[in-house]
LOVEX-356304 format. One record per residue (C-alpha): residue number from 1; z, y, x. Coordinates in nm, 3 decimals. Layout:
# residues N
R sepa       z       y       x
R  NUM       Z       Y       X
...
This chain:
# residues 366
R sepa       z       y       x
R    1  -0.024  -0.008   0.014
R    2  -0.139   0.361   0.153
R    3   0.115   0.599   0.199
R    4   0.068   0.891  -0.100
R    5  -0.099   1.193  -0.082
R    6   0.133   1.478  -0.131
R    7   0.031   1.819  -0.216
R    8   0.274   2.126  -0.240
R    9   0.113   2.365  -0.426
R   10   0.393   2.608  -0.599
R   11   0.708   2.753  -0.599
R   12   0.702   2.739  -0.996
R   13   0.692   2.393  -1.219
R   14   0.377   2.240  -1.236
R   15   0.362   2.137  -1.619
R   16  -0.016   1.969  -1.574
R   17  -0.281   1.910  -1.350
R   18  -0.642   1.756  -1.374
R   19  -0.899   1.667  -1.069
R   20  -1.249   1.760  -1.085
R   21  -1.470   1.418  -1.174
R   22  -1.580   1.415  -0.805
R   23  -1.197   1.466  -0.698
R   24  -1.334   1.762  -0.502
R   25  -1.068   1.987  -0.676
R   26  -0.776   2.020  -0.854
R   27  -0.618   2.241  -1.140
R   28  -0.230   2.296  -1.199
R   29  -0.040   2.535  -1.432
R   30   0.185   2.814  -1.253
R   31   0.376   3.011  -1.525
R   32   0.096   3.218  -1.664
R   33  -0.179   3.105  -1.462
R   34  -0.396   2.853  -1.340
R   35  -0.486   2.808  -0.951
R   36  -0.776   2.609  -0.878
R   37  -0.807   2.425  -0.531
R   38  -1.040   2.326  -0.314
R   39  -0.906   1.985  -0.161
R   40  -1.210   1.945   0.092
R   41  -1.114   2.219   0.362
R   42  -1.163   1.995   0.722
R   43  -0.806   2.141   0.765
R   44  -0.646   1.882   0.532
R   45  -0.495   2.162   0.361
R   46  -0.535   2.283  -0.023
R   47  -0.704   2.593  -0.017
R   48  -0.697   2.818  -0.307
R   49  -1.040   2.909  -0.496
R   50  -0.944   3.099  -0.769
R   51  -0.691   3.211  -1.005
R   52  -0.750   3.164  -1.428
R   53  -0.571   3.471  -1.600
R   54  -0.599   3.538  -1.917
R   55  -0.271   3.386  -2.079
R   56   0.066   3.597  -2.119
R   57   0.316   3.337  -2.186
R   58   0.347   3.040  -1.937
R   59   0.074   2.797  -1.983
R   60   0.211   2.464  -2.130
R   61  -0.079   2.214  -2.082
R   62  -0.452   2.172  -1.936
R   63  -0.740   1.925  -1.960
R   64  -1.074   1.892  -1.798
R   65  -1.397   1.775  -1.969
R   66  -1.705   1.541  -1.802
R   67  -1.889   1.814  -1.766
R   68  -1.619   2.025  -1.613
R   69  -1.480   2.268  -1.890
R   70  -1.150   2.346  -1.823
R   71  -0.913   2.411  -2.137
R   72  -0.571   2.585  -2.143
R   73  -0.312   2.630  -2.371
R   74  -0.008   2.833  -2.401
R   75   0.278   2.926  -2.540
R   76   0.127   3.246  -2.656
R   77  -0.038   3.052  -2.933
R   78  -0.376   3.044  -2.741
R   79  -0.592   2.819  -2.633
R   80  -0.896   2.896  -2.361
R   81  -1.227   2.726  -2.292
R   82  -1.328   2.820  -1.931
R   83  -1.707   2.733  -1.848
R   84  -1.775   2.687  -1.541
R   85  -2.098   2.927  -1.373
R   86  -2.371   2.805  -1.211
R   87  -2.292   3.082  -0.908
R   88  -1.999   2.933  -0.847
R   89  -1.803   3.239  -0.955
R   90  -1.482   3.256  -1.163
R   91  -1.524   3.000  -1.495
R   92  -1.547   3.189  -1.804
R   93  -1.344   3.221  -2.081
R   94  -1.443   3.134  -2.394
R   95  -1.212   3.212  -2.706
R   96  -1.077   2.945  -2.938
R   97  -0.975   3.027  -3.320
R   98  -0.655   2.811  -3.319
R   99  -0.493   2.962  -3.619
R  100  -0.139   2.909  -3.544
R  101   0.185   3.057  -3.547
R  102   0.363   2.891  -3.303
R  103   0.353   2.764  -2.892
R  104   0.062   2.578  -2.867
R  105   0.194   2.245  -2.652
R  106  -0.088   1.975  -2.565
R  107  -0.420   1.951  -2.539
R  108  -0.701   1.667  -2.471
R  109  -1.060   1.689  -2.435
R  110  -1.278   1.418  -2.667
R  111  -1.427   1.152  -2.407
R  112  -1.762   1.273  -2.434
R  113  -1.630   1.659  -2.421
R  114  -1.761   1.784  -2.765
R  115  -1.443   1.882  -2.902
R  116  -1.052   1.921  -2.843
R  117  -0.749   1.895  -2.984
R  118  -0.431   2.109  -2.945
R  119  -0.086   2.031  -3.077
R  120   0.175   2.278  -3.148
R  121   0.503   2.356  -3.296
R  122   0.335   2.500  -3.590
R  123   0.349   2.139  -3.728
R  124  -0.036   2.107  -3.691
R  125  -0.317   1.955  -3.493
R  126  -0.579   2.187  -3.447
R  127  -0.881   1.985  -3.405
R  128  -1.165   2.223  -3.186
R  129  -1.537   2.245  -3.158
R  130  -1.839   2.491  -3.062
R  131  -1.995   2.744  -3.299
R  132  -2.261   2.843  -3.091
R  133  -2.385   3.106  -3.323
R  134  -2.121   3.327  -3.272
R  135  -2.011   3.195  -2.888
R  136  -1.654   3.073  -2.980
R  137  -1.477   2.771  -3.062
R  138  -1.347   2.715  -3.408
R  139  -1.100   2.468  -3.548
R  140  -0.978   2.197  -3.831
R  141  -0.615   2.156  -3.885
R  142  -0.447   1.840  -3.929
R  143  -0.134   1.898  -4.148
R  144   0.002   1.600  -4.312
R  145   0.203   1.442  -4.304
R  146   0.343   1.615  -4.006
R  147   0.671   1.777  -4.001
R  148   0.743   1.859  -3.632
R  149   0.667   1.979  -3.288
R  150   0.371   1.789  -3.152
R  151   0.436   1.661  -2.803
R  152   0.183   1.478  -2.689
R  153  -0.184   1.360  -2.807
R  154  -0.465   1.086  -2.679
R  155  -0.815   0.979  -2.815
R  156  -0.975   0.685  -2.893
R  157  -1.260   0.636  -2.702
R  158  -1.480   0.667  -3.027
R  159  -1.439   1.036  -2.998
R  160  -1.274   1.063  -3.344
R  161  -0.920   0.844  -3.372
R  162  -0.658   1.045  -3.278
R  163  -0.314   0.949  -3.138
R  164  -0.011   1.207  -3.169
R  165   0.382   1.162  -3.083
R  166   0.569   1.455  -3.189
R  167   0.953   1.524  -3.227
R  168   1.017   1.363  -3.592
R  169   1.011   1.059  -3.402
R  170   0.667   0.956  -3.534
R  171   0.340   0.812  -3.384
R  172   0.038   0.866  -3.605
R  173  -0.306   0.764  -3.570
R  174  -0.582   1.032  -3.762
R  175  -0.945   1.064  -3.773
R  176  -1.069   1.358  -3.629
R  177  -1.409   1.284  -3.758
R  178  -1.676   1.627  -3.747
R  179  -1.972   1.607  -3.979
R  180  -2.229   1.748  -3.727
R  181  -2.067   1.674  -3.426
R  182  -1.946   1.320  -3.441
R  183  -2.135   1.036  -3.519
R  184  -2.059   0.776  -3.789
R  185  -1.776   0.533  -3.617
R  186  -1.806   0.151  -3.591
R  187  -1.493   0.004  -3.708
R  188  -1.184  -0.081  -3.553
R  189  -0.872  -0.242  -3.627
R  190  -0.755   0.105  -3.708
R  191  -1.018   0.114  -3.985
R  192  -1.345   0.153  -4.155
R  193  -1.392   0.474  -4.361
R  194  -1.266   0.749  -4.159
R  195  -1.347   1.101  -4.303
R  196  -1.117   1.378  -4.145
R  197  -0.747   1.369  -4.184
R  198  -0.709   1.016  -4.278
R  199  -0.389   0.848  -4.166
R  200  -0.449   0.517  -3.991
R  201  -0.113   0.487  -3.873
R  202   0.256   0.574  -3.916
R  203   0.553   0.469  -3.740
R  204   0.900   0.618  -3.680
R  205   1.032   0.508  -3.322
R  206   1.369   0.661  -3.375
R  207   1.368   0.898  -3.063
R  208   1.112   1.220  -2.970
R  209   0.795   1.096  -2.896
R  210   0.695   1.254  -2.517
R  211   0.390   1.087  -2.455
R  212   0.160   0.829  -2.610
R  213  -0.192   0.627  -2.475
R  214  -0.422   0.410  -2.637
R  215  -0.444   0.134  -2.398
R  216  -0.805   0.019  -2.241
R  217  -0.927  -0.183  -2.508
R  218  -0.783   0.072  -2.784
R  219  -0.671  -0.194  -3.011
R  220  -0.304  -0.074  -2.963
R  221  -0.057   0.185  -2.883
R  222   0.202   0.278  -2.586
R  223   0.417   0.566  -2.626
R  224   0.756   0.669  -2.420
R  225   1.026   0.823  -2.598
R  226   1.388   1.010  -2.524
R  227   1.583   0.742  -2.563
R  228   1.387   0.588  -2.221
R  229   1.229   0.341  -2.405
R  230   0.900   0.222  -2.384
R  231   0.745   0.148  -2.703
R  232   0.402  -0.105  -2.820
R  233   0.245  -0.035  -3.112
R  234   0.021  -0.284  -3.290
R  235  -0.216  -0.240  -3.604
R  236  -0.208  -0.515  -3.870
R  237  -0.497  -0.598  -4.093
R  238  -0.399  -0.404  -4.397
R  239  -0.415   0.006  -4.391
R  240  -0.180   0.165  -4.201
R  241   0.006  -0.186  -4.142
R  242   0.202  -0.211  -3.828
R  243   0.164  -0.587  -3.708
R  244   0.436  -0.584  -3.405
R  245   0.605  -0.322  -3.248
R  246   0.799  -0.424  -2.914
R  247   1.046  -0.173  -2.781
R  248   1.139  -0.196  -2.427
R  249   1.478  -0.036  -2.355
R  250   1.603   0.067  -2.008
R  251   1.885   0.226  -1.830
R  252   1.679   0.507  -1.646
R  253   1.668   0.870  -1.754
R  254   1.402   0.974  -2.025
R  255   1.039   0.919  -1.971
R  256   0.785   1.203  -1.993
R  257   0.454   1.056  -1.940
R  258   0.273   0.678  -1.905
R  259  -0.043   0.566  -1.818
R  260  -0.242   0.216  -1.871
R  261  -0.323   0.097  -1.551
R  262  -0.460  -0.203  -1.725
R  263  -0.396  -0.321  -2.073
R  264  -0.117  -0.548  -1.927
R  265   0.054  -0.280  -1.693
R  266   0.177   0.036  -1.791
R  267   0.322   0.303  -1.519
R  268   0.578   0.544  -1.671
R  269   0.787   0.839  -1.495
R  270   1.006   1.109  -1.607
R  271   1.342   1.223  -1.546
R  272   1.380   0.976  -1.246
R  273   1.158   1.146  -1.042
R  274   0.994   0.787  -0.958
R  275   0.728   0.610  -1.088
R  276   0.847   0.279  -1.305
R  277   0.559  -0.033  -1.399
R  278   0.578  -0.232  -1.675
R  279   0.393  -0.558  -1.735
R  280   0.337  -0.790  -2.056
R  281   0.149  -0.851  -2.341
R  282   0.211  -0.908  -2.743
R  283   0.249  -1.284  -2.698
R  284   0.525  -1.290  -2.399
R  285   0.677  -0.895  -2.449
R  286   0.651  -0.650  -2.143
R  287   0.915  -0.574  -1.914
R  288   0.973  -0.401  -1.601
R  289   0.860  -0.533  -1.300
R  290   0.862  -0.294  -1.001
R  291   0.906   0.072  -0.915
R  292   0.691   0.296  -0.690
R  293   0.825   0.486  -0.476
R  294   1.177   0.367  -0.572
R  295   1.487   0.544  -0.366
R  296   1.677   0.238  -0.365
R  297   1.437   0.063  -0.156
R  298   1.430   0.346   0.103
R  299   1.567   0.278   0.452
R  300   1.780   0.432   0.675
R  301   1.473   0.580   0.899
R  302   1.300   0.679   0.548
R  303   1.625   0.881   0.487
R  304   1.619   1.070   0.790
R  305   1.206   1.135   0.805
R  306   1.282   1.279   0.459
R  307   1.603   1.447   0.536
R  308   1.364   1.614   0.802
R  309   1.081   1.662   0.575
R  310   1.243   1.867   0.347
R  311   1.392   2.089   0.606
R  312   1.044   2.220   0.739
R  313   0.908   2.211   0.393
R  314   1.232   2.454   0.236
R  315   1.196   2.677   0.584
R  316   0.772   2.714   0.488
R  317   0.847   2.772   0.103
R  318   1.145   2.980   0.093
R  319   1.207   3.054   0.460
R  320   1.547   2.878   0.486
R  321   1.664   2.542   0.563
R  322   1.893   2.525   0.271
R  323   1.803   2.172   0.165
R  324   2.056   2.119  -0.078
R  325   1.798   2.085  -0.390
R  326   1.575   1.857  -0.204
R  327   1.828   1.566  -0.120
R  328   1.679   1.331  -0.339
R  329   1.511   0.998  -0.172
R  330   1.170   1.028  -0.355
R  331   0.876   1.254  -0.262
R  332   0.913   1.413  -0.585
R  333   1.210   1.630  -0.589
R  334   1.247   1.691  -0.956
R  335   1.092   1.570  -1.301
R  336   0.769   1.425  -1.318
R  337   0.605   1.605  -1.597
R  338   0.258   1.429  -1.625
R  339   0.091   1.130  -1.478
R  340  -0.276   1.159  -1.498
R  341  -0.563   0.831  -1.331
R  342  -0.697   0.925  -1.020
R  343  -0.895   0.660  -0.918
R  344  -1.038   0.316  -1.082
R  345  -1.200  -0.001  -1.037
R  346  -1.342  -0.275  -1.247
R  347  -1.016  -0.416  -1.277
R  348  -0.839  -0.105  -1.399
R  349  -0.665   0.213  -1.252
R  350  -0.574   0.147  -0.850
R  351  -0.451   0.534  -0.778
R  352  -0.298   0.791  -1.036
R  353  -0.145   1.101  -0.988
R  354   0.178   1.301  -1.084
R  355   0.308   1.646  -1.137
R  356   0.633   1.764  -1.152
R  357   0.887   2.047  -1.164
R  358   0.905   2.068  -0.777
R  359   0.623   2.228  -0.797
R  360   0.418   1.885  -0.631
R  361   0.077   1.681  -0.685
R  362   0.113   1.363  -0.572
R  363  -0.142   1.054  -0.542
R  364   0.033   0.718  -0.537
R  365  -0.101   0.349  -0.541
R  366  -0.080   0.181  -0.852
């Protein structure tokens, strides 16, 4: 297993990050702005390319489409689509009409990049698509039966079904079909007729749902909740029917994010500042098998090297060698907020990236 690639990019917490499709650049949230770094410099150090400034409150999430458009959403109740320019100049912001009166909390592009969804504290999901006549992105709202803040979103590969997790403890799957934008989807385990806002699944997990993902086959859902549990929800044959729910309770601190490395392997991370791997299936159940960057496995030399590294980091960032805030034996020194796939093979995800409240983006092997 190779050493993690560690990028110290910010003194502020990084709430979200995304790499370009070719992995040559990375965009991070930094307070009210987005910084885009070039990762191809011969010195090996990230080079700041551009800072996207338009929001006037902290940016809560960002995502990048297959064709390179960046979408950002913020506590200022707005979202913006940043379109790359042919001459390589600063991406141009395009207005998004979200029509919400509370903070936007999460955002996700559909796999084909034709639309995106924004979750918010206004108890609605805004499904946004481009209207060329007026050169803006307009939205349709999914409202019922949402009753609380939306914390996470994930798209089905068919670009129509949308999973969401919220602070009312529910996981739900909706149809986000937009006439004229989407082609009619094929029948899936989630249902057949899928007009906009059709509710395909609704299940109460008993705790805030921090993150939710379709598995690679899109036949079941994984979710992490504030009670430090991993939950697997398998749909049944009937309408909104749930065939099986597997809840794996742990003694860790709450998880914030998850990714499927394969259909039988899940990586989660959160307030423990390192990643934990679960493996299993519907028939045999799921269990914690190993951890990545596990502090319990660090040797004395690792600890000493980590201490020296942290001292130089503090000098570089703050002009001080005070390392009291950098005493953890993990690469991340604070909560991990988001996991994202970084490198894939035919077998599944082989590397993933993380960002955290310590201002770092790190790439790990699964």
